[in-house]
C-alpha positions, 0 to 999 in steps of 0.5 A: 188342143184348144191352146189360146182359144180363150185369149183369142176370144175374148181379147182383140190383141189376142185374136190380131196376133192369130191373124197376122200370124196366119199371113205369115204361116200361110196356115190358119194357125188358131184353127190349128191350135183349137182343133187339131189335129194332135199329130200336126199341132205336135210336129215341131214344124208346127208346135213352134209357131204355136207356142211363140203366137200363143206366149204373145197373146198372154203377154197381151192378156198381161198387158190387158189386165195389169198394164203396170206389170208389163211397162215396170218389167226390166228383163226377160228371158226364154227357155229354148223357144222361148227366148225368140218370145223375150226377143220380142217383148224386148224389141229386139225383132219385130213379130211377124220377123220372129214368126219367120224364124221360128218357122223356119227353126221348127221346119229346119229342126225337123230335117235335122231330126228327121236325118238321125233318129234321136231324142231326149230323156229327162234326169230326175234327182241326179247332179250334173256331175253325175249326168256327165258321167252317166252321157259318157258311160252310155255314149259309146259311138253315139252322140249324147249330151247335156241338152237342158239344166233346167233345175236342181235335180231336174237335166236332159239329156239329148242324144241318138235313140240307141244312147238316149235308151242305154242312158234310160236304163242306166240312170236309175243304178246311177241313183236318178230317180226318175229317167223319162223320155221326152215327146219330141222329134229330135236330139235339140241342143246338141250338134244332131242339130248342125244343119238346123244351125245353119239354115237358122243362120241364112235366116237370121242373116236377113231379119233386121235386129235392134238392142234389146229395150231391157236386158235379155237374158240368153240361153247360151251363157246365162248373160245380157247382151246389148250388141244386136250382132252378138245376139244373133250369133247366140241365137245360131248357137243356141240351137246346137248347146245346152239350155242353161236355164238355172244359171239364167234364172240364178243370174236375174235373182243376183240381179235383185229381181224379185217378182217374175211371170210365167208367160205361155202355156203351162207352169212348167217354168214356174215348178223350174223357178221354185226348185231353184228359189222357193222366195221369188215369187211368179205369177202364171198367166193363162191361156 
């Protein structure tokens, strides 16, 4: 807890975002982020809006301290939920619309998770082909798929609880360094989320979207897209398809980008980028 408190207390632009969020969400998001309770903040329904708003507040901090960095930014990407932050930054959608979508996305994903007990496991130390073999062997009659391709040797699988447990048990015998169950509500980025993508499609249908002012790399195919309708469909597909984060970063590096900033809580993306290409500098913005 305490996420974003320093930003809100020191930066009027950050305070404004949380005030707007309260109007959209109908509850005091700042109080929830600062005071908890932790079990409510950690729920998908609340954590997604909290991370979205806090990340954009961190962006305002970067804009305040080094405006030239924000003004000179030429591309963006976001991991799963972070793609919505990137879309707002790129002008594809307004903040309030993005927040409403994130709220509905979180609620829909929670409903899908409640309907099918499921989870995610981080597999460390195996290549993609080895993880695919692991999924094939551990799946049985259940759902088990690759969900996040994060960086070399760090792949997250997602599926029913029974299949995840079997995979975690098998992984060391396959050569994995670790198999770490993740504290998430359910099997994100698999067909188990299918009801959520339908609900998100309904929500997205009513949201005005513009062509991005800067390229945004899609989680679904690690490519950039200009057509708002195409972006809309990709955001729907993102809920049930794997996040191609490693490929997304390689796309940006191959396109000549050599300076990155991580916007949002933690330094996970900075660590992933270091595993993808140690030469590329990345600065994190504290929240």
